[in-house]
N, C-alpha and C positions, 0 to 999 in steps of 0.2 A: 579391389574389384568389388562392385556392388552385387549382392546376391540376386540370383534369378528366382529365388523361392519366395512365396508368400504364405503366411501362416494364419490360421483361424482358430480362435479359442472361444468364440461366442457361439458355442454349440459343441458337437463332437470335435475333437482335435483334428485339424485339417492342414495338410501341406500341399500347396499347389505349385507344380513345376511348369516349365515351358511347354511340356507336352501333355499335361494333365495332372490328376491327383497322384501324390506319392504316398503310398501306404506306410504307416509305421505300425507294424504288426504287434510287436512285443509291448505288453502293458507297462513294464517298468521303464522302457525307453520313452513311452508316452508321458510318464510321470516326470522324467528328467526334462524332456522337451517343454512340457507345460510349465514347469518351474522356471526354466530359463526364459521362456517367452513372456511370462508375467512380469519379469524384471529385465526385459530386453535392454541391452547396452549398459547393464549394471551387474556387478559381480554377485553371484549366488554361492554362498559358502557350501562346502561339502557337508558340514553339519546340517544345514538346512535341507539339502538334498536327501540326506539320510532320514531326516524326520518326515519328509514328504513320501519317501519310498516305503518306510516300515512303521506301522502304527505301534508295534511292540518295540522293545529295546533291541537295536540291531546287533547282529553277531559281530565278533571281533574282526572278521574279515570284511566288514561292511565298506570301509573306505576303498579297499582294493576292488570290491564289487562295483562301487560307483564309477571308478575309473574305467572298468570294463564296459559298463552301460554307456558311458560317454563315447568311448571308442567305437562301439557298434552303432551308436546313433549318428556319429560323423560319417561312417560308411554308408548308412542307410540314406542320409540326406545327399550324399555325393558332393558335398562342399566341405572338406575337412577343416578349412580355415575359418568357417563360419562360427564354430565354437572354440573360443580361445581359452587357454589355461592361464589362470591367475594364481597368485599365492593362496593355496588352500581353498581355491574356489574356481568356478568357471563363469564365463560370460558369453552370451550370444550377441554378435554385433550385426545389427540390421538397421536400414533406414526406417524411421518411425512408421511410414505408411505401409510397410510390409507386414504389419500385424493388424488384424481387423479391429482389435480393441483400441489401438491408437487412432485408427481411421474413424471409429465411432466417436471418440472423445473430440477429435478435430471438428467433425460435423456439428456436434452438440455445441461446441464453443462458438462456431459460426452462427448457429441458430440463436444463441443467447445474445450475441452481439447485435443481430438484427432486432431482436425483441427489445433490447435496452434502448434502441433508437426508435421504438414505436411501431416497427413492422412486424406485427404479430402473425400475419399470414405467412411471411417468409420463415419465421421461427418455427411455426407449426409444420410447414413443409419439410424443413431440414431435420426436425426431430423425428418425423415419420421416416424420412430417408435413413436416418441413423439407426432406428430400431429395426429397419428391414435388413440390416446386416446380420441380425441374430438368426441362427439356423436351428435353434432349440435350446435345451438346457446347457449352460456353459460347462465345458470340461466333462460332459456326460459320460465319455468313454475313458476317462482318466482314473485308474484304480488307486486313489490315494485318499484315505480318510481325512488327512490333514488339509489337503487342497479342497476337498469337497466341503468341509466344515467352515473353512475360512474364505478362500478365494471364490469358490463357486457360489456360496451364499452371498458374498459381497457383490459379485457381478449380477446375480439375479435381482438383488435389491436395486442396483443401479438401473437395470432395465425398467423395473416397475416404476421407479421415480421419474424416469424419462417419459414413460407412457402417461403417467399422471399429469405431468406438466403439459404434454402435448394436448391431452383431452381438455385440460383447463383452458388452454388457448382456443381450442375449437369451440368450446362453449361461449367464450367471450366473443368469438367471431360468428355467433348465432348458428352454429352447425349442429344444433341439438338433435335433429332427426338422424343425422349420419352417425352419431356416436352411440345411440341406444343399443343397437345389436352388439356392438363391440363391448359395451359396458356390461351387458348381461353375461357375456362369456367371461369377462374379467372378474366379475363378482362370484361367478361359479368356481373359477379356478383359484381365487384368493378370497375365500368367504369371510375372513375376519379383517380384511383390509378396509377400514372405514372410508378412506378417500374415494374409492371406486363406488361405494354405495352412495356417498354424498353426490357424486357426479351423476349417477344413474337417476337418483330421485330428482335432482335439479333438471336434468334433460327431459324426464317424463312430465314434470309439472309445467315446464315452459312450453311444452308441445300440447298442452291441454289434457294430459292424461293423469289427472289428479288422483283418481282411484288407484291406478297402478303405482303411483309414487308412494301412496300411503301403504300399499301392500308391500312394497320394497322395504319400507321402514319396519313393518311388522316382521318381515323375514329376518333382517339383521338383528332386530331386538330379541327375537326368540332364540336365534342362533347364539348370540353372545351370552344370554342367560343360561342356556344349556351347557355351552362349552366353558365359559369363564365365570359364570355366576355374577355378571355385572351388566349394567345398562349401557347403551350407546353413549358416546361422548357428547360434550356440550354442543358442538357445531351440528352434529346430526340431529340432536334433540331440538335445537333451535330451528333447523330447517323443517323438521316435522311439524313444529308449531306454526311456522309460516304457511305451510301447505294446508294444514288443518283449518286455519282461519282465513285462507284465501287471500293472503297479503301478497303484494308484489315482491318478487325475488330479485334482489340486486346482488350480482356476483361480486366477490371481493376484487379489488384492483390488482392484487398480486396473483399470479397464475396459480400457485398452489393454495388449496383452500383448507386443508386440514393441518392444524398446527403441529401435530406430532411428527409430521414428515416435511415440514417447511424447511427448505434449504436456506442457509445464511445468504444475505445479499451478495450478488456477484460483484466482482470488482472489474471495472472496464479495463481492457488492455491498455497500458500506457502508450501514448504516441507523442513522445517528447522531443523528437528531433527538431531542431530549428528549421525554418523554411529554407528551401534551396534558393540560392542566389540566381535569379533568372538570367543574369549576365555572366554566368559561369562560362569561362572560355578556356579552350585547350585542355591540356592534361589528359588527352584521350587514352594514351598508352598506360599512364599511371592509374587512371580510373578503371580501365579494363582489367588491369592486374589486381587491383584491390577487390573488385567485384568477383573476379574468378576465384581468388583465395577464399572469399566468403561463401561463394557458391559451392566450392569443393568441400568446405568445412561442414556443410549440412549433412554430408554422408559419413563423417568421421565418428569415431566412438568416444571422442573427447571434445571439449569446447574448442572452438576456433579462436585464436588470438592473433590479430593483425596489428602491427605497430608502425606508425608513420612519424618520422622525425625530420627535423629541419629547422633552420633559423626562423626568428620571429618575422611575421608578415609575409611569409613565403606562400601561404595559402593552405596550410595543413588542415585547418578546421573545415574550410569550405570543401576541400577534396573529400575529407572523411564524411561530412554530412551528405554530400552528393552520393557517395558510395552507399551510405546507410539507407537513403531513400530508394536507391536502385534495387536493394535486396530486401526491403522491408516486408514484402509479401511472403517471404520465406520464414519470417519470424512472427507468426500470428499472435503470439502471446505478449507481444509488445516490443517497443523500441524505447530505450531509456537513455537520456542524455545527462551527463554530469560534467560541469566545468570544475575541474579540480583546482583552478586558480594557482597553478604551480609557478606561473611566470607573470602574474598580474600584480603590478605595483600597487601598494596600499591595501591590497586585499590579503587576508590571512589564508594560507594554503588550507584547503579543505582537509580535515583530518580523516583518517581511515574510518573511524567510528561514525563520523557525520556522513561520509560517502556511503557507507553500508546502510545507514538509516534511510538515506534518500532513495537508494535503490529498492530497499525492502518496502518502503511506503508506496513507491510507484507500483510494485508488484501486488502488494496485499491490501492497498487502500490507505488513505491518509489517517484513518481512525485506528489503525493497528497499534497496539501497545508493544513496544520493542524492549528487549533486555538492555541493561546498561553496559554489560561487559562486552568488549570488542570481540573476544573469542566466541561468545554466544551469538553475536550478530553475524559473524562469519559463518558459523555453523547453520544458522537459520537461512542465510543466503544459499548455502549449498543445498539445504533441504528444499527450499522453495523453487529452486531452478532445476532440480533433478529431472522432472517430467515436463518441463516447459521449453518452448523455443523462443528465446528472447535475444535481442540484439542490444548490447550496452556500448555506448560511445563515451569513453573517458577522455575528455578533451583537456589539453593544457596540463599534462602531468609533469611533475617535477622530479620525482625519484622512483626508482624501481620498488623500493620498500613500500611506497604508497599504493602500489598496484597489485602485488601478488595476492593480498587478502581479498581483493575486490573481484576476483575471477569466479564465475559461476561454476556449477558442477555438471549441469546437463549437457549431454553430447549434442543436443540440438541448439545450444546457445553459441553466441559469438560475441567477441569483444574487439572493438576498434580503439586503439590508443594513439593519441597525438602527444608529442613531447619535443623539446628542443634537442635533447640528447638521445642516443640510441638506447634501447632496452637491452640489458645484459644479464639479468639475474634469472630469467626464466625463458622457456622456449616460446618462440613466436615467429610469425612470418613478417619480416622487417622490410620496410620500404623507406627510401629517402626522398623527401620532397625537394625538388630543385627549382631554380628560377625559371621563369617562362622563357621559351625560345623567342627569338626576334619576331617570327611570324605570329606566334601566339600572342605576344605582347601587342603587336599592331592590331590583331583581331580584337583584343580587349579594348584598346583605344577606340576602334571603329564602332564597337557595340555601344559605347557611351557617348562618343562625339558625333557619330555618323561617318559612314565610309567615305563620302565625298570630301568632308572637311579634312580627314586624315590623308586621303590621297592627294589633296591639294598642297599639303605640306609634308610629303613623304619623308624627305631628308630630315627635316626638323623633328618629325615624329620618331624616327630612328634614334636621333640624338636624345630626345626625351626619354625613350626607353633605356638607353645606356645610362643616362644620368640618374634614373630611378633604380638602377641596378637590376633591371628585369624583375623587380619585386612587385607582386600583384597588389599589395596593400598601397605602396607608394603610387603605383600607376592609377589605381582607382581613385585615390584622394585627389591627385593632380587632375585627372580627367574629369572628375565630378566638378571641380572648381572651374575648369575650362568650359564645361557644359553649361554652368550657371552664368558664365560671363562670355557671351558670344563675341564681344568686342576684343577679347584677348586672343592673341595668336599663339599657336604652338611654338613658333620660333622664339617669341619673347619669353614665354615660360621656360623653355629649355635653356635660354641664356641665363635667366635668373637662377636656375638650378646649378648651372655650370659655375656661376659666380659664388656659390656657396652661401646662400641666404639661410643659414641655420645656426643654432646655438649648440653648445655642448650640453646635451640633455641626457647623457648616459645611455643613449641608444647605440647599439654596436655598429650600425651601418650608416655611413655618412649620407648615402642616397636617401635613406628613409628620413633622416633628420631634415634634409633639405626639402623634400616633398611636403612634409608636414608643416614646416615653417612657411613655405610659400602659400599653402592653402589657408593657414590661419590668418596671415597678414591680409590676404584678400577678403577673408570673412570680416575682419575688423574694418576694412575700408568700406565694405558694403553696408555695415551697420551704421556708418556715418551718413549714409544716403537714405533719407526718409522714404524715398520712392520704392526702395527695394523691399520694405516690409520685414527685413531681417534684423530688427533692433536687438533681439535678445540672443541670437544664435552664438555670437562669440562668447558672451558671458555664460550662456548655458553650457557651451563646450568646456569652459574652464571649471564651472561649478560641478559638473558631473564627475570630473576627475577628482575634485576636492571631496566629493561626497563619499567616495570609496565604498560603494555598495555594489553587490553583484549585478543588480538590474535597476532600472529607473522607469517610472511611469509619469504620465502627464500631471496628475495631482501632486506627486512628490516634487517634480521639477518646478511646478508652479509655486509650491511653498518655499522651495530653495531660493528662487529668484524673486519671490513676492510679486507674482503676476497671476493673471486669471488662468483657469484651466484651458479655455480655448486658445489663449496666447501660447500656453505651454505646449499644447498639441501641435500648433503651427511650428514652434521652435524645434520640437522633436522631428517633425516631418522634414524641416530644412536640413537638420543635421544628418538624418538618415539618407536624404537625397544626395548629400555630399559624401556619403560613405564614412562619416565620422562616428556614427553609431550604427548598430544593426539590430534587426528584429530578433527578439528572443523567442523561445518555443511558445510561450503563452501569449495570447493576443494582448496588444496594448502595452507590452513590456519591451524594453530595449536594453542592450548591453554594449560595452565598449571594448574594443580590442586592447590587449595589454600594452602595446606600444603607444597607442593613442592615449590610453589612460596615463601612462608615464608622462607623456608630453603635456597633456591638459593639466595635470596636477602641478607640474613645474611652472606652467603659465600662470596658474592661480596664485602660486607663491610669489611670482614676480610682479603681477599686475594688481592684485587685490590685497588690501591691508589685512592684518590679523584680525582687526575689529570687524571688518566686513565679512571675512570668512567665518568667524565665530557666530556672527549674527545670522548668516545664511544657514549654518548647521543648526542653530537653535530653532529657526523657523521650521526646518525640516523635522526636527525632533518633536516640536510642539504639534505639528500636523499629525505625526504618528500617534502622539498621546491622545489627541482628540478622536482620531479615527478608531483606535483600539477601544476607547471608551464607548463610542457609538456601537461598534460591533458587539462588545460585551453586553451592553444593555439590550440589544436586539436578540442575542442568543440566549440570554437568561430568561426563562419563563416558558410557558406552554406554547405560546404562539410567537412566531417570528415577526418582528415589526420591520416592515420594509424600510430600507434606507434609500432615499431618493435625493439626488443632487439638485433637484428642482425646489426642494424645501430647504430647511435649515441644515440639512446634512451635508457633509463634505464627500460622501460616498454615494454610489448608486448600486445597491445590492438588493435584488428582488426576493431571494429565497435564503433559507438557512444554509443550503449547500453553497450558494454564492459567498456567504459570509465566512464559512469555514474554509473555503478554498482561498479566499483573500488572506486569511490568517496564515495558511500554509505557505502561500507564495511570499508573503512579506516577512516571515520569520528570519530567513537568512539576511535580509536587508536590515531588519531591526537589530539583529545580533551584531552585524558589522558596524552599524552606526553607533550603537551603544558603546562599543569598544574604543571608538576614536573621540569620544566626547571629552572636552577639557573639564577641569574641576568646577568651572562656573556653571556647569550643567547638572550638578548633583541633584538639585531639587526636582527638575522634570524627570530625571532618571528614576528617582525614588517614587514618583507618581506612576510612571509607566510600567515599570517591571512587575509590581504586584498584579496589575491587571493582566499582563501577558502570562504570568505564572498561573493565574486562576484559569484562564481559558485553555492553556496547553496542558495543564494537569488532566483535564477531562479527555484530552486526546493522546495521553501517554507519551508526551515529548519530554521525557525525564532528562535526557542528556542535555538538550538545549536549555531546559529550565535551570538545571544546576549551574551551567555556565553563566546565565544571566543573573541568577541570585548572587553568585560569588562576585560578580561585577558590581552589583548595586549595594551589597551589604556594607562595604567600607564607606560608600557615599552616605548611606543613612546614618552610620555612626558619626562621621565627620559633621553632618548637619545637626546631630542631636535629635533626630527624628525617631523617637523610641517606638512609636506605633508601627512604623514601617519596618524598623529593625526587628521587632518581635514577629511581624508577619513573615518577613523573609527567613528568619530562623526556623519558623514552623514549616515553611516550604522546603528549606534545606533538609530538615528532618525527614520529610517525606521522600526526598531524593536518596538520602542515606539509608532509609528503611528499605526502599525498593532495591538498593544495591547490597542488601544484607549487612550493612554497616550499623548494627544495632546500638553499639556503645555510642557512636557519634550521633546517631539519631536521638537517643535519649538525652544526651548532653545538650543538643540543639533545643529540644523541647523544654528542658529545665531552664536554660538561659532565657528562652522566650517567656516562660512563666514568671520568672523573677522580674523581667522588665514590665510585663503587663500588670503584675501585682503592685509594682512601685508607682505606676501611673495613677492608681486610685480609682479606676473605672471598674465597677463590679462586673459588668458584662465582659470586659476584656479579661479580667481575672478568671471568670467562669469559663471563657473560651480556652484559656491556657490549661485549666484543670481538665476540660473535656479532651483536649489533645493528648494530655498525658494518660488519661483513662483509656483512650482508644489505643495508644501505643502499648500499654500494659495488657490490654485484652488481646491484641494481635501477637504479642510475644508470650502468651500463655500464663500471664500473671493476673488471673481473673479476680482473685481476692483483693488485689490492690486496685483494680480497675473500677469495680462497682462503687466503692465509697467516693472515689473522685467524681464519678458520674453524678452521684447524689448531691455532692457539694456544688457541682457546676449547675445543676438544675435549680438550686436555691439562689444562684447569683445572676442567671440570665433572665431578663424580663421578656416573656413571650410576646408581649405587645410591641416592645421596642425593637427586638431582634428576632422576628419570626423565623427567618432562615436558619440562624444558629440554633434556635430552640427546636425546630423540626429535626435538624441533624442530630442534636443531642438526644432527643427522645428515641430516635431510630437506633443509635449506637447503644444506648442503655438497654433498649428492648432486646437487642441481639445478645448483649452480655448476660442479661437475666435469663434469656432462653438457653444460652450455653450452660448457665448454672442450674438449670432445671426449674426455675421459678416461672412457670409458663403463664400463670394468671397475670402477674405483674408485667411480664414481657408483652403479653397481648395488649394490655392497657396502654403501655408506652408506644407500641407500634401503631395502634389504631389512632392514638392522639397525634403521632408523628405524621401519619397519612393525611389526617384532616388539616394540620397546619401547612404541610407542604402543598396540598391542593389549593389552600386559600391564598398562598403567596406565589402561585403559578410555577412551582418548582417541579417541572415535568420529570426531569432526570431523577430527582430525589423520590418522587412518587413511585416511579417504576421500581427503584431499588427497595423501597419499603414494601411494596406489594410482593416482591420476591421473598423478603424476610418473613412476611406474614404467611405466605404459602408454606414456607419451611416450618414455621411454628405450628400451623394447623396439622401438618404431617406428624410433628412431634407428639401432638395430642391425639393422633389417630383419626382426625377428621379428613380422610383422604379425598373425598369428592370436593369438599370446600378447598382443600389444598390445591387440587388440580385447577379448579376454576380461578383461584387467586393467582397461581403461578402463570396461567395463560394470560391474564390481564397484565401482569408484570412483564412477561416476555414480549407482549405486543408493544409496550412502551419502550423497552430496551431496543427492540428492532427498529422502531420508528426513529429513535434518536441516535442509532448507530452505537449503542453502548454494548460493545462486544464482551467486555470484561464481566459484566453482570449477566449477560445472556448465557454464557457457558455455565455459570454457576446455577442459574435457574434451570437449565436443561439437565444438569446432573441431578439436581433435587427432584425434578420431574421424573427422571428415569428411575430413581429409587422409589418414589411413590407408586409409579406404574408397576415396578417389580413387586412391591409389597402387596399390590392388589391383583397380581397374577396376569397383568397385561404385558407379557414378556416381549412380544415382537415390537410393540410400541416403545417399551423400555429400551430395547436394543437400538431402535431408530433414534431415540432421544440422546442416548449416550454417544452414538456415532456423530451426531451433530455437535455435541459438546466437545468431543475430541477434535473435530475439524476446526472449530473456532479457537480452542485453547492453543492449537498449533499455530493458527494464523496470528494470534496476539502474543505468541511466544511466552505463554504462561506455563512454566514447567510443572507447577503444582497441579494445574488443571489437567495436564496430560497424564501425570502420574495417577491422580485420583480417577480420571476417566478410564484408564486401562484397568484399574482395580474394580471399578463399577462394571465395566464390560465383562470382566472375569466372573463376577457374581451372576450377571444376567445369563451368560453362556452356560454356567454351571446349572442354573435353574432350567435352561432349555435342554440339558442333557448333552451339551457339546463339550465334553470334558477335555479333549486335547487342545481345542482352541481356547478354552478357559485357562488351561495351564500356561499357554503362550502369553495370554493377556496378563495373567498374574505375574509371570516372570518379568515381563516388560515393565509392569508397575513397580515391582520391587527394585529393579535396576534404576528406574527414574527417581524413586524416593531416596535410594542410597546416594545418588549423585546430585541431589537437590541443593542448589545454591541460592535460591530465592525464597522469600517468606511464604508461609502457607496460610490459608484462610482457616483459622482455628474454628470459627463458627460453623463453616461448612463441614470440616472434619468431624466436629462433634455430632452433626446430624448423620453423616454418611456411615459413621462407625458405631451408631447407637442401636442398630437393629441386627 
């Protein structure tokens, strides 16, 4: 039963019943209720309740007292089943929209969605609507020191950040006059919050009130000097200078203007469901049952799991996709689609780790860095889905074992599974997909052929349905062929099916075999007729099966068939019209049903020689090598070089985002194609894999990188390509280091160094020593690292290899800084920055700016440190470098703490924690909680500081990934 109560925590604790407000008089009961509501639909341990109830050490009878408070609270609420007892814990089970905090978050997400699509007015309106839900100070009548110091403070900060963002939007919408009065109130209530002062000064200046804007700056400047002994930050000072000199004020493009409170970039909710087949026919009862199960699941306290099983070609995927679109609006945080390839011939079944990675990248963004271990990926999935409402469609599953680990944790989430066999190892709502009824099958034929044509041959149409086994796939393929050949009769086609025009293709259903055979033979016949324009369709159908990649695009098929892209586009259109391929989720991409793939692959083996097949695969792989090289050249550097198919490029990519999205989409294809290449392809494989590794290292795709390296390494050895072998070994070392396999990582580097030294190229030898030095530094062997850096510096020519030289100077500077040799370190880092800027290495420049900021802080130059860190942070954010962004924020937090800017320090560490969780960096989270504990201690928030310190200690104790030794040296030095 759904609760009739609604709860408010964005102000005094409030319970609203059908007839009005329901008072909760006892203070301790309010503490218990608030604790449960803040974690609605999640268990809250009795230990946590005790901590929230008593600031001092609770008495021995505390547990029994907690039970009494819960019992009385149940009586007070009048819905005893609302609060459920769990092992050593309690949980309140509510629909998400029955708590005002959840409603607030939903409206904010909707607003950000509109803003990400350019509708700033809609975002401003929704953010204002969200903030109007607040009735005062959150939890103001809840007598709990612990909740006041942690949750109430967090919620208050959440409100202020939302108001800041909304006012930024209003200023960009030229609503300056309307914001001034509100900003005067906000600056009075939050006198040390610099973003509000910036907004007030900007609004006053842009409305012609220059004098008042300067007065506002004097007010905040005097206040900060008296209260903190410091001057306003860089952005306020720069704005003051702009106003003083009467220059034009251009507001930043990003809504938030003050960097100390800038939120990490938002990730757009994934919408990955393939498009609905517009000719979806029948299945009304099954569809209604699926949708009802998903609708009911929204109200449950655990994720909904719906499983649909049945034979191949029966329409499971189409039905599941249709149901997913029907309920998509109930899952505003995204709809994710994964083809697990459990029954796709020629395609390797998607591993649990790869499936987890794809789901997490859809949720957190493609630039997220993920852990290597499968268990850590599963834990991250549970964390990321706890407070989200996401629909996941796991299509084409093979085994139960493949599925259990992929289930989310959030009660607002749902999973739809399709498989050949029923699910038996975990609880789910199961449905069996059955063949179409005769009327449904006739409706399907009518939708494709036209009702008059089917009615004119009603008896033959029923025979056709019978010979196709009422199978939707067979019917679609045969009907599409009939639609393309008006001269064919339904009767003639039914007779051919009855006669058994099929081969033994390993497909379990004779009717499916027969329908595919008939359609292909007609395709071949039409290819012989120049007037049809279908010259390449039959060959294209065979070659797509031969290719054995999850998806295909027009440029890829063009390379495979050695035809132009326009001809390839036409071929894909013809195959899609005949239902031999279908559109994938991303535009311009197509996939093939597993039964069709099996059939087309066997046709290729029968009709095409081994030499022709190998030549086609080689053309496809050479196309990928050229495409990846183009993308790599365009992504490396400060400015993205547009790739246009109208020039010499084989791709048409306008922005850096287009290029990185192309790489992400193509990685599964590249991996699948690389695994099926014969020995004769060793040379192009060795050219392509190092380029892929370089690009995807930046994006944290370590699992995929390791698989590709292990595939290419034997080929490099067989070819005697020592340079590539050494490069791949160095890449494998990085993978092993990320996975905490330090012995293997060192051995890989030593093997790489031996090879590079034997080649006789000083630069390669220097690079090998540089890699070893970096490894020793990162594993705490600083005395071994610095001599290797020095030797490497002597071997690498900065004119010939500027990129290597800049990286070497940077890493040596960090090692010297860690060793306390600050003067030498500064010289190395400043030289590195110069070199990296000269060779347009934007990513490297940002990282070096962060390192310089840390070094300035080591030397006590705090204002210079903050300025330099801000410059580095801006580059990291622009390039999506999340790994170095959280590092910079932690350093910034410590500098702000040392200079007494404690609220800004708390905001910076909060951002660092959020990002380190997003990129799954356990060291970042551990160090972040330790830093938070220090800031909270300085703020006098002792209980909250103890909580953060305990969390940090626990994370450090269970750390299984490498730590950033240079960062640790700084954070623990003061």
